C-alpha positions, 0 to 999 in steps of 0.5 A: 500500500502506498503512503500519503501524508496528513500533517506529519503522519503517513497514512495509506494512500486509500482510506475507508469511508465509514458512512455506508455502514451506518446510513439507510441501506446499511449492512448488518453489524457482522458484515460492517465489522467484516468490512472494517477488518477487510480494510485493515487486512488490505493495508488501509490505515486511515478511516474517515467517520462522522458523528452524524453517520446514522439512520436518524437522531435516535442512533446518532454516533452509530458509525463512530461506535461501529468503527471503534468496535471494528478496530478493537485490538488493532487501533494502534495501527490505524488513524481515525478522522471524524467530523462534527457540525452536522446534526440529525433530526427526527425522520432521518433529516440533516441539519447544521450547527457550527456554533463553537459551543456545539462543536466543543461539546461534540468533540467530547462525544466523539472522543468517548464513542471512539474510545480515544484520548485524542482525535487524530483528525477532527473536521468541521463537517460543513459551513453553517449559514447561521454561524460565521466560519471564523467562529466555527474554525475558532473552535478547531483552534481551541481544540488544537491548542488544548490537545483534544485533537491532533490535526484540524480539517474542514469539509465542503469549503470553497477556496476562500474559506480554506484560506480563511480557515488556514489563517485562523488556525495559524497555518495548521489546517491539515486536511480538506474533505470535499466531494470530488469524482468523475461526475463531480469535478467542481472541486478542482480549484480546492484540490489545486489550492491544497496541493499548493499549500501542502494540505491533504485533500480527501475526496468524498464520494469518489465514485459519485455517491452511495448507490451510484458507484456502478455508474462509472463508465466510458473511459474509466471502464475502457481503461479498466478493461484494458488493465483487467481491473474495475473502473473503480480502481481506475477512478482512484488511481486517476485521483492519486495521480493528480497530486501527492496530497490526494487521499481518496476515502471510498465508502464500502459496505462489503469486504470485497468493495474495500479490497478492490479499492485498496488495490488501486494503489498498485495500478499505474496509468499512462500519461495518455490514459490519464489524459483520456480520463481528464477529458 
């Protein structure tokens, strides 16, 4: 497994996105844990979760608890990132809360559910229109300063917001997690900015979103067929080739899915193939 850096720490070049094993359509607990174990066995050392990954408000924190269960006895070899600032409402809906007081409390809940003394990477999940970004990111700065989190990140930020967050954190912004896939490329400017600043860029939904992974076609399938691999591997290899700061976090709910994704680090694409995929 290739390595990439988040902050000063080397992690696997492909991470595991935990969301699919906790939201609507999630597998049973046994399969979920087997998926986590399969990721570890494939060399994955980075897992991304969030307190809001659950069915609804009644099992808030489900994914963090599940990740902790799957890592029991093997947690020292894995780096876990989580997020706060999204909330769940009755009926399965989503809401936002970027108030500093909320985020500071949310971190304590994540620490308890993950069973750790310090969160490796804590990310502000999404800007809250009701709260100035400076206040939300200010909470991340406080968490860095008091040692509850090792690294701070933001998610779903545009370039100006990334620059602002990095300034507030005194140049300590370690990661940006934005949507990026063959069918959603509007985060290219954020990726390029992260590459310039040396900030890890974590593409979420790299295959296009839950239930849409089978939609990869065209050149991705053609290149995959030529190499005898899946279009999903081609997609991840294409992302990895864009910059050394890219660490894709494909979600998985079956062991075979993350095993296939992890194999993407062994796929070498030619300049001509990369140009076709960029087209």
